[in-house]
C-alpha positions in Angstrom: -47.9 4.5 -24.6 -45.8 3.7 -27.9 -46.4 1.8 -30.6 -44.4 -0.4 -32.6 -47.3 -1.5 -34.6 -51.1 -0.5 -34.1 -53.2 0.4 -31.7 -57.7 0.8 -32.2 -59.3 3.1 -30.7 -63.2 2.8 -30.5 -65.2 6.0 -30.9 -68.4 7.0 -29.7 -70.2 7.3 -33.4 -68.8 3.5 -34.3 -65.5 4.6 -35.9 -62.7 2.4 -35.4 -59.2 3.8 -36.2 -56.3 2.2 -36.6 -53.1 4.5 -36.5 -50.1 2.7 -37.6 -47.2 4.5 -35.8 -43.6 3.6 -37.3 -41.1 3.5 -34.7 -39.4 6.8 -33.9 -36.9 5.4 -31.2 -33.3 6.6 -32.7 -31.6 3.9 -30.0 -33.0 1.0 -31.2 -31.7 -1.3 -34.0 -33.4 -4.3 -35.6 -30.9 -6.5 -34.9 -27.3 -6.5 -33.6 -24.7 -6.1 -36.7 -21.2 -7.7 -38.0 -18.1 -5.7 -38.2 -18.3 -3.3 -41.4 -15.6 -2.1 -43.5 -15.4 0.7 -45.4 -13.5 0.3 -48.7 -12.5 2.3 -52.2 -14.5 0.5 -54.3 -17.8 0.4 -56.2 -19.7 -0.2 -53.0 -17.3 1.5 -50.0 -17.1 -1.9 -49.1 -19.7 -2.8 -46.7 -21.1 1.0 -46.7 -24.2 0.2 -49.1 -25.3 -2.2 -46.3 -25.9 0.8 -43.9 -25.9 3.7 -46.0 -25.0 5.3 -49.0 -21.6 5.7 -50.6 -20.3 8.4 -53.2 -17.2 6.5 -54.8 -16.4 10.4 -56.3 -15.7 12.4 -52.6 -15.0 8.6 -51.1 -17.8 9.1 -48.4 -20.1 6.8 -46.8 -22.8 8.3 -45.0 -24.9 6.1 -42.9 -29.1 6.2 -42.8 -29.8 4.4 -40.0 -28.3 3.7 -35.8 -26.6 0.4 -35.3 -25.6 -1.5 -32.6 -23.4 -4.3 -32.7 -23.0 -7.2 -30.5 -18.7 -7.0 -29.7 -15.8 -6.4 -31.3 -15.3 -3.7 -33.4 -18.4 -1.8 -35.2 -16.7 -0.3 -38.8 -13.4 -0.2 -39.6 -11.9 1.8 -42.5 -9.5 0.1 -44.8 -8.7 2.4 -47.6 -6.9 6.4 -47.3 -9.2 9.3 -48.0 -12.6 7.8 -46.9 -15.1 10.1 -45.2 -17.6 8.3 -43.0 -20.5 11.1 -42.1 -22.8 9.5 -39.5 -25.6 11.7 -40.5 -26.3 12.2 -37.0 -27.1 8.4 -36.2 -25.4 6.1 -32.8 -23.0 3.0 -33.3 -23.5 1.2 -29.7 -21.5 -1.8 -29.1 -21.5 -4.3 -26.5 -19.1 -3.0 -24.3 -15.5 -3.9 -23.0 -13.6 -4.4 -26.2 -13.8 -3.0 -29.6 -13.9 -0.1 -31.0 -16.9 2.0 -32.3 -14.8 3.1 -35.6 -11.3 2.0 -36.3 -8.8 3.3 -38.9 -5.3 1.3 -39.2 -2.3 2.1 -41.2 -4.6 4.5 -43.6 -4.4 8.4 -43.7 -6.3 11.1 -44.7 -9.8 10.1 -43.2 -12.6 11.8 -42.2 -14.9 11.0 -39.0 -17.7 13.2 -38.4 -21.4 13.5 -37.4 -21.7 10.1 -35.1 -22.5 9.2 -31.8 -20.5 6.4 -30.3 -21.5 4.6 -27.5 -20.2 1.5 -25.0 -17.1 0.2 -27.0 -14.4 -0.3 -25.4 -12.4 2.7 -27.5 -15.2 5.3 -29.3 -12.5 5.8 -31.9 -9.3 3.9 -32.5 -6.7 5.4 -34.9 -3.0 3.5 -35.4 -0.5 4.4 -37.5 -2.5 7.1 -39.4 -1.6 9.9 -40.5 -3.7 13.7 -41.4 -7.2 12.9 -40.1 -9.7 14.8 -39.1 -12.4 13.7 -36.1 -15.3 16.7 -35.6 -18.4 16.7 -34.7 -18.8 13.3 -32.6 -20.2 12.7 -29.8 -18.3 10.0 -27.7 -20.2 8.8 -24.8 -19.8 6.1 -21.6 -16.8 4.3 -23.8 -13.9 2.8 -21.4 -11.9 5.2 -24.1 -13.7 7.7 -25.7 -10.6 8.6 -28.5 -7.4 6.2 -28.5 -4.8 7.8 -31.0 -1.3 5.4 -31.6 1.6 6.5 -33.6 -0.7 8.8 -35.5 0.8 12.0 -36.8 -1.0 15.2 -37.9 -4.5 15.0 -36.9 -7.3 17.6 -36.6 -10.0 16.7 -33.2 -12.2 19.4 -33.1 -16.2 19.9 -32.2 -16.3 16.8 -30.3 -18.2 15.8 -27.3 -16.3 13.4 -24.9 -18.9 12.6 -22.2 -18.3 10.0 -19.4 -16.4 8.0 -20.7 -13.9 5.9 -18.4 -10.8 7.7 -20.0 -11.5 10.6 -22.7 -8.8 10.5 -24.4 -5.3 8.6 -24.7 -2.4 9.3 -27.0 0.6 7.3 -27.7 3.1 9.0 -29.9 2.6 10.4 -33.2 3.3 14.3 -33.9 1.5 17.5 -35.3 -1.6 16.3 -33.8 -4.4 19.1 -32.7 -7.0 19.4 -30.8 -8.7 23.0 -31.6 -8.6 25.5 -33.7 -8.6 29.2 -33.3 -11.8 30.7 -32.2 -14.4 31.4 -32.7 -14.5 27.6 -33.4 -12.7 26.3 -30.5 -11.6 22.6 -29.9 -14.1 19.8 -28.0 -16.2 19.5 -25.2 -15.1 17.2 -22.1 -17.8 17.0 -19.4 -15.0 16.5 -16.6 -13.4 19.9 -17.6 -16.8 22.4 -18.6 -16.0 25.5 -16.1 -15.0 27.7 -15.2 -15.5 30.5 -18.3 -15.2 33.6 -15.9 -15.1 35.9 -19.3 -18.3 33.7 -20.8 -16.0 33.4 -24.0 -17.6 30.3 -24.4 -14.4 28.7 -23.7 -13.0 27.1 -20.3 -10.7 29.2 -18.8 -7.8 26.8 -18.5 -7.0 24.2 -21.1 -7.7 21.0 -20.8 -4.4 18.4 -20.7 -4.0 14.7 -21.1 -0.7 12.3 -21.8 0.1 13.1 -25.1 -1.9 16.5 -26.3 -3.9 19.0 -24.8 -6.8 21.3 -25.6 -6.3 24.8 -25.2 -10.2 25.8 -26.2 -12.4 23.3 -24.5 -15.8 24.2 -24.7 -17.4 25.3 -22.1 -20.5 24.5 -20.5 -22.8 21.8 -21.0 -24.6 24.4 -23.8 -21.5 23.0 -25.9 -23.0 22.0 -29.4 -22.7 17.9 -29.1 -24.5 15.9 -32.2 -27.3 13.5 -32.0 -30.5 12.5 -33.5 -32.9 12.9 -31.2 -34.6 10.2 -29.6 -38.6 11.0 -30.6 -41.2 8.4 -29.9 -44.9 9.2 -31.6 -48.4 7.9 -29.9 -51.8 8.9 -29.6 -54.1 9.6 -27.3 -58.1 10.2 -29.0 -60.2 10.7 -31.8 -62.6 12.4 -31.7 -65.1 14.6 -33.9 -64.5 18.4 -33.2 -68.2 19.6 -33.7 -71.3 18.7 -35.2 -69.7 20.5 -38.4 -67.1 18.3 -38.4 -68.8 15.5 -38.2 -71.2 16.4 -41.2 -68.1 16.8 -43.0 -66.6 13.8 -42.0 -63.3 15.7 -40.7 -61.6 13.4 -38.3 -59.7 14.9 -35.2 -56.4 12.6 -34.0 -54.4 13.9 -31.1 -51.1 12.6 -31.1 -47.7 13.1 -29.0 -44.3 13.4 -29.9 -42.2 12.3 -26.6 -38.6 13.2 -26.7 -37.3 10.1 -24.7 -33.3 11.2 -25.4 -31.0 13.8 -23.4 -31.0 16.0 -26.1 -33.3 18.6 -27.2 -35.2 18.3 -30.4 -36.0 21.4 -32.5 -37.8 22.3 -35.5 -40.1 19.0 -35.0 -42.7 19.1 -38.0 -44.9 16.2 -40.0 -43.6 15.9 -44.0 -45.8 12.9 -44.5 -48.4 11.1 -43.9 -50.1 7.8 -45.5 -53.6 6.7 -45.2 -55.8 3.5 -46.0 -58.9 3.0 -47.0 -59.9 6.4 -48.8 -59.1 8.4 -46.1 -57.5 11.6 -46.6 -55.3 13.7 -44.5 -57.0 17.3 -44.0 -54.5 19.4 -42.3 -52.0 20.7 -44.8 -48.0 19.0 -44.3 -46.0 20.0 -43.6 -47.4 20.5 -39.7 -45.0 22.1 -37.4 -45.0 21.1 -33.9 -42.0 23.1 -32.3 -39.3 22.7 -30.2 -39.5 19.3 -27.9 -36.7 19.7 -25.2 -35.4 16.7 -23.7 -37.6 14.7 -21.6 -40.9 16.7 -22.8 -43.6 15.5 -25.1 -44.9 17.4 -28.2 -48.6 17.4 -28.5 -50.2 18.6 -32.3 -53.6 17.4 -34.1 -54.2 16.0 -37.6 -57.9 15.7 -39.2 -58.7 13.3 -42.1 -61.6 12.8 -44.3 -62.9 9.5 -43.7 -66.0 8.6 -46.6 -69.1 7.5 -45.5 -69.2 4.2 -44.6 -65.2 3.5 -43.7 -65.0 1.9 -40.1 -61.3 1.7 -39.9 -58.7 2.9 -41.8 -54.4 3.6 -41.0 -52.3 6.3 -40.9 -48.4 6.1 -41.5 -46.8 9.4 -40.3 -43.3 11.3 -41.4 -41.8 13.1 -39.3 -38.6 15.6 -39.3 -36.4 17.5 -36.7 -32.9 18.4 -36.1 -30.5 19.0 -32.8 -28.5 21.8 -31.0 -26.1 22.3 -34.0 -29.0 22.2 -36.7 -28.2 18.3 -38.2 -31.6 17.5 -39.1 -32.9 13.8 -39.4 -35.7 12.2 -40.7 -38.3 9.4 -38.7 -38.8 7.0 -39.5 
């Protein structure tokens, strides 16, 4: 069972523990967002409302997943802007609009984003010299649409189960793969065969307006995305009489990986307790790798002062995705 608030467990020794387990679900946002505009100014337009803005490099780095009720998600309004998804996701209301749109501006970089359930995952119009890399475009009507856009580099992305993976109308000089060992993109409808096991599909992926000569092979292609981890606990107890005498309370926790991607190098990095309780287990405390659909158990011990009948513990966790991108929870 997952907890978005508190849960009380009654122990045989009479102590009541309330563990505050902040939600770790990467796919859930607090409320639907309106369209955000990224501009070259002191705040990056709306950037500081959804992440951090580096005015020197013109980079907007997201700090959470975003859900949009409809229309466009993020629109880039200046040349030279980098949108770094930082492994977070944009989720649309389906049917229309673009997760990320660039129109008439150029030299834009869009990276490290998961974009799902929009009319277009990414849409560029009359935009030149863009770089689109390291994104996962999933379950959109069209994964990527490029209209009259020139000299773009599109590589290292995952195009997964979009109605139309990519549409290119006009434009020249666009490339959809770099030389090996980088290669091109992962296409869920073009992932095999790889008879020579070089990591690339034997034949190019050809679409109207372009081709990927080195499509990434197999489901093992690196597709970035924040693992969907959820935290719960199962029991609290004194491990033995010595622990009871020294007030060292054990709590059994579970981290459930509820997403489609594996979580790597998972560890507990922080803990805040109430009522004078102190975490006894040294941090960081390793949990290990957690495969998609699996759970990672771990135990933390707390020093509970005499007379304390309840306390709260808030945990912080870190993990990495298959591409080595790191994330923190909550």
